[in-house]
C-alpha positions as CSV (number, residue, x, y, z in Angstrom):
1,M,102.8,138.8,91.1
2,K,99.8,137.8,89.2
3,T,99.3,139.2,85.7
4,G,96.5,138.4,83.3
5,I,97.5,136.6,80.1
6,M,96.2,139.6,78.1
7,S,98.6,141.9,79.9
8,L,101.4,139.4,79.5
9,C,100.9,139.1,75.8
10,I,101.1,142.9,75.1
11,F,104.4,143.2,76.9
12,D,107.5,143.2,74.8
13,K,109.6,140.1,75.3
14,K,112.5,142.2,76.6
15,I,110.5,143.3,79.6
16,I,111.5,141.4,82.7
17,V,108.6,139.9,84.6
18,C,110.5,139.3,87.8
19,A,109.5,137.2,90.6
20,F,111.3,134.4,92.3
21,L,109.3,131.5,93.4
22,L,109.3,128.9,95.9
23,I,107.7,125.5,95.4
24,T,106.4,123.0,97.8
25,I,105.3,119.7,96.5
26,I,103.6,116.7,97.8
27,T,103.7,113.5,96.0
28,A,100.4,112.1,94.9
29,C,101.2,108.6,96.0
30,V,99.4,107.9,99.2
31,K,100.7,104.8,100.8
32,N,97.9,102.8,102.3
33,K,99.3,101.0,105.4
34,T,96.1,101.2,107.5
35,T,94.2,98.3,105.9
36,P,94.9,94.6,106.5
37,P,97.3,93.1,103.9
38,L,96.3,90.5,101.4
39,T,97.2,86.9,102.2
40,P,99.0,84.7,99.6
41,S,97.2,81.3,99.2
42,T,96.5,78.5,96.9
43,S,93.2,80.2,95.9
44,S,92.6,82.1,92.7
45,I,93.2,85.8,92.2
46,G,89.5,86.3,92.2
47,E,89.1,84.5,95.6
48,I,91.9,86.5,97.1
49,V,90.4,89.8,95.9
50,K,87.0,88.8,97.3
51,G,88.5,87.9,100.6
52,G,90.6,91.0,100.9
53,S,89.0,93.5,103.3
54,N,90.8,96.4,101.6
55,L,89.7,95.5,98.0
56,T,85.9,95.6,98.3
57,I,85.4,98.3,95.6
58,F,87.8,96.6,93.2
59,D,85.9,93.4,93.8
60,S,82.6,95.2,93.1
61,A,84.0,96.6,89.8
62,L,85.3,93.2,88.7
63,S,81.9,91.6,89.5
64,K,79.8,94.1,87.5
65,A,82.2,94.0,84.6
66,G,81.9,90.2,84.4
67,L,85.7,89.8,84.9
68,F,85.6,88.0,88.2
69,S,85.0,84.6,86.6
70,T,88.1,85.1,84.4
71,L,90.3,85.9,87.4
72,D,88.7,83.1,89.4
73,S,89.9,80.3,87.1
74,A,93.3,78.9,86.5
75,N,92.3,78.1,82.9
76,P,89.8,80.6,81.6
77,A,88.5,79.9,78.1
78,S,89.0,83.4,76.7
79,V,92.5,84.4,77.9
80,A,95.4,82.2,79.1
81,A,96.4,82.4,82.7
82,P,98.5,83.2,84.7
83,F,97.7,86.9,85.3
84,T,99.3,89.8,87.1
85,V,96.7,92.1,88.6
86,F,97.5,95.6,90.0
87,A,94.6,96.0,92.5
88,P,93.9,99.5,93.9
89,V,92.9,99.4,97.6
90,D,89.7,100.9,98.8
91,M,91.4,104.0,100.0
92,A,92.7,104.6,96.4
93,F,89.1,104.6,95.1
94,T,87.6,106.7,97.8
95,Q,90.3,109.4,97.5
96,A,89.3,109.6,93.8
97,G,85.6,109.9,94.7
98,F,84.6,106.3,94.0
99,T,82.5,104.0,96.2
100,D,80.5,100.8,95.6
101,S,77.5,102.9,94.6
102,T,79.4,105.0,92.1
103,V,80.9,101.9,90.6
104,Y,77.4,100.5,89.9
105,K,76.5,103.7,88.0
106,Y,79.0,102.8,85.3
107,T,78.1,100.6,82.4
108,K,79.6,97.1,82.0
109,D,81.7,98.2,79.0
110,S,83.1,101.2,80.7
111,L,84.2,99.2,83.7
112,I,85.8,96.6,81.4
113,N,87.7,99.3,79.6
114,F,88.8,100.7,83.0
115,L,89.8,97.3,84.6
116,K,91.7,95.9,81.6
117,Y,94.3,98.5,82.4
118,Y,95.1,96.7,85.6
119,I,95.5,93.1,84.2
120,Y,98.6,91.7,82.6
121,S,98.7,88.3,80.9
122,G,101.6,86.5,82.5
123,S,103.1,86.4,86.0
124,Q,105.2,89.4,87.0
125,L,106.8,89.3,90.4
126,T,108.2,92.7,91.6
127,T,111.2,91.0,93.1
128,A,112.1,89.2,89.9
129,T,110.6,89.7,86.4
130,L,108.7,93.0,86.7
131,P,110.5,95.5,84.4
132,K,111.8,98.5,86.3
133,G,112.3,102.1,85.2
134,P,113.0,104.7,84.2
135,N,109.5,104.5,82.7
136,A,109.7,100.8,82.0
137,P,106.7,99.8,79.9
138,L,104.4,96.8,80.6
139,R,101.7,96.1,78.0
140,M,98.5,95.1,79.6
141,I,96.1,92.4,78.6
142,Y,94.2,94.4,76.0
143,G,97.0,96.5,74.6
144,D,97.4,99.6,76.8
145,T,100.7,100.2,78.5
146,V,101.5,101.1,82.1
147,F,104.9,102.5,83.1
148,I,106.9,101.3,86.0
149,T,109.4,103.4,88.0
150,V,111.3,102.9,91.2
151,S,112.1,105.6,93.8
152,N,113.7,105.1,97.2
153,G,113.1,101.4,96.9
154,I,109.3,101.8,96.2
155,I,107.8,100.5,92.9
156,Y,105.3,102.8,91.2
157,I,102.8,102.0,88.5
158,N,101.9,105.1,86.5
159,G,103.1,107.1,89.5
160,N,101.1,105.1,92.0
161,A,102.9,103.2,94.8
162,V,102.7,99.5,95.1
163,T,101.8,99.1,98.7
164,Q,101.9,95.3,98.9
165,N,103.7,93.2,96.3
166,D,103.9,89.6,95.1
167,V,100.7,88.2,96.6
168,I,100.7,84.7,95.1
169,A,97.6,83.0,93.8
170,N,97.2,79.7,92.0
171,N,96.6,81.5,88.7
172,G,99.0,84.5,89.0
173,V,100.0,87.3,91.3
174,I,98.5,90.4,92.8
175,H,100.1,93.8,93.6
176,A,98.1,96.2,95.8
177,L,98.1,99.9,94.6
178,S,97.8,103.2,96.4
179,G,96.0,105.0,93.6
180,I,93.8,104.5,90.5
181,F,94.5,105.5,86.9
182,F,92.6,105.5,83.6
183,P,93.5,104.2,80.2
184,P,94.9,107.0,77.9
185,K,92.3,108.7,75.8
186,G,94.9,109.5,73.1
187,N,97.9,111.8,72.9
188,I,98.3,114.8,75.1
189,I,96.2,117.0,72.8
190,A,93.4,114.5,72.6
191,T,93.5,114.0,76.4
192,I,93.2,117.7,77.0
193,Q,90.4,118.1,74.6
194,S,88.5,115.3,76.3
195,D,88.5,117.2,79.7
196,T,86.0,120.0,80.0
197,A,88.0,121.4,82.9
198,L,90.9,122.1,80.4
199,S,88.9,123.8,77.6
200,F,90.6,127.1,78.2
201,L,94.0,125.4,77.8
202,D,92.8,123.6,74.7
203,T,91.8,127.0,73.2
204,A,95.1,128.6,74.2
205,I,97.2,125.8,72.6
206,V,95.2,126.1,69.3
207,R,95.6,129.9,69.4
208,A,99.4,129.7,70.2
209,S,99.8,127.3,67.3
210,Q,98.7,130.0,64.8
211,G,102.1,131.7,65.4
212,S,105.6,130.4,64.8
213,T,105.4,127.5,67.3
214,N,102.9,124.7,66.4
215,L,102.1,123.4,69.9
216,V,99.3,121.2,68.6
217,S,101.8,119.3,66.5
218,L,104.4,119.3,69.3
219,L,102.1,117.8,71.9
220,S,100.6,115.3,69.5
221,S,103.8,113.5,68.7
222,G,106.8,114.1,71.0
223,L,107.2,112.7,74.6
224,Y,106.3,115.4,77.1
225,T,105.0,116.2,80.6
226,I,102.6,119.2,80.8
227,F,101.5,121.0,83.9
228,A,98.0,121.9,82.7
229,P,96.3,125.0,84.0
230,T,92.6,124.4,84.7
231,N,89.9,126.8,83.4
232,N,89.8,128.4,86.9
233,A,93.6,129.0,86.7
234,F,93.0,131.0,83.5
235,R,90.1,132.9,85.1
236,S,92.2,133.7,88.2
237,A,94.9,135.2,85.9
238,G,92.4,137.6,84.5
239,D,91.4,135.8,81.4
240,S,87.7,135.3,82.1
241,T,86.5,133.8,78.8
242,I,87.7,131.7,75.9
243,D,87.0,134.6,73.6
244,V,89.7,136.6,75.5
245,I,92.2,133.8,74.8
246,K,91.3,133.7,71.1
247,N,92.5,137.3,70.7
248,L,95.9,136.9,72.4
249,N,99.2,137.2,70.5
250,P,100.1,133.6,69.4
251,D,103.8,133.9,69.9
252,S,103.6,135.4,73.4
253,L,101.0,132.8,74.3
254,A,103.2,130.0,73.0
255,L,106.0,131.4,75.2
256,L,103.7,131.3,78.2
257,L,102.4,127.8,77.5
258,K,105.9,126.3,76.9
259,T,106.8,127.3,80.5
260,H,104.3,124.5,81.5
261,I,106.0,121.8,79.4
262,I,109.0,119.7,80.1
263,S,110.6,116.9,78.0
264,G,109.9,113.3,78.8
265,R,107.4,111.4,80.8
266,T,107.7,112.5,84.5
267,F,105.3,111.2,87.1
268,S,104.7,112.8,90.5
269,S,106.7,109.9,92.0
270,D,109.7,111.0,90.0
271,F,110.0,114.3,91.9
272,T,112.7,114.4,94.5
273,T,112.5,116.2,97.8
274,I,114.1,119.3,96.3
275,D,113.9,119.3,92.5
276,T,114.4,121.7,89.6
277,L,112.8,121.0,86.3
278,Y,113.5,122.9,83.1
279,S,110.7,123.9,80.7
280,I,111.1,123.5,76.9
281,N,111.5,127.4,76.7
282,D,115.0,127.4,78.1
283,T,117.2,126.1,80.9
284,K,116.7,129.6,82.5
285,D,113.0,129.0,82.7
286,S,112.9,126.8,85.8
287,L,110.2,125.0,87.6
288,F,111.0,124.5,91.3
289,I,109.6,121.6,93.3
290,S,110.1,120.4,96.8
291,A,108.3,117.7,98.7
292,G,106.3,119.0,101.7
293,I,102.8,119.1,103.1
294,G,101.1,119.5,99.7
295,L,101.8,118.9,96.1
296,T,102.7,122.3,94.6
297,I,104.9,123.8,91.9
298,Q,106.2,127.2,91.1
299,S,107.8,128.7,88.1
300,K,110.7,131.1,88.1
301,G,108.5,133.8,86.7
302,D,105.9,134.0,89.5
303,S,105.9,134.7,93.2
304,T,103.4,132.1,94.5
305,A,103.1,128.4,94.2
306,S,100.5,126.4,92.4
307,S,98.8,123.3,93.7
308,L,98.9,120.2,91.6
309,G,96.1,117.7,91.2
310,P,94.9,115.5,89.9
311,V,98.3,114.3,88.7
312,N,99.6,111.4,86.6
313,I,96.9,111.6,83.9
314,I,98.3,109.3,81.3
315,A,98.4,110.1,77.6
316,T,99.9,108.0,74.9
317,N,102.9,110.4,74.5
318,G,103.3,111.6,78.0
319,V,101.6,112.6,81.2
320,I,99.5,115.5,82.4
321,H,99.4,117.1,85.9
322,K,96.7,119.7,86.5
323,V,97.7,123.0,88.2
324,N,95.5,125.7,89.8
325,Q,97.5,128.6,88.7
326,I,99.2,129.7,85.4
327,L,103.0,129.4,85.5
328,F,104.6,132.6,84.1
329,P,107.8,132.6,82.1
330,F,111.0,134.3,83.3
331,Y,112.3,137.1,81.1
332,P,114.7,137.7,79.5
333,F,116.1,134.5,78.0
């Protein structure tokens, strides 16, 4: 059953919106096993990256950012070696829409800001010193933190699988990654506000906060995971403009939005084959997940599943997964 938010918000909370849902999920961690592996050597990290046939885009980004020389020296003047580098393979970039040509459209400063999130000052071997979950933090070279988890023996960095680990260089170690990620733009609220595809959600959170639940404050400080409906998700539910959202009942809107929020930082790699998550509304308000041929999620209050993606968008106080449908709450509580 699909119901516009306007319709939902004029319902009395005692009315039961019944629909049981099924969820099928596919983890966003694509394991790249089709490209030749990197070869440990007595060469520098920079030389290994340049010689790796599956790291050509990462190499291009390092070169344009002016960071190649840093990783090519065992004793760089600016920052002390050794380094640990998490290097996304070419497939990780292309699946996110990046190629050599798109890399060169970015400014040097923006590339530095991006790449510094992949470099750690110190040598961290996955088999020994690398901290491991749940959500074990590792502060990178310029201050931002990545989070390390382990599932079924696979190590994940911000929800992205390490496809090859412990490639030794003379100035550190490289771990190849299946995906890319960006430095956090702030807390969950700031991250949502920075994304034009989530402007409807931003408006909804602000409107809901005018009632008895201040979601702006909640999502600015606590540690949460939010399944964030895109603008098109709101439109598909019958709420065609931001002005419509601005006129909704704040408390009913807060009830709806809290269905999309769970406590803690949960990456896509944390989902098990068949999983049940509980929103901050109530333990009866369940989100059902299962691993299958696509990454989807379904709330207990709706009858169809929602696709997830992009996922694992990092905020300073949690993580955001975009969804293409609104997840409706289950009544009564």
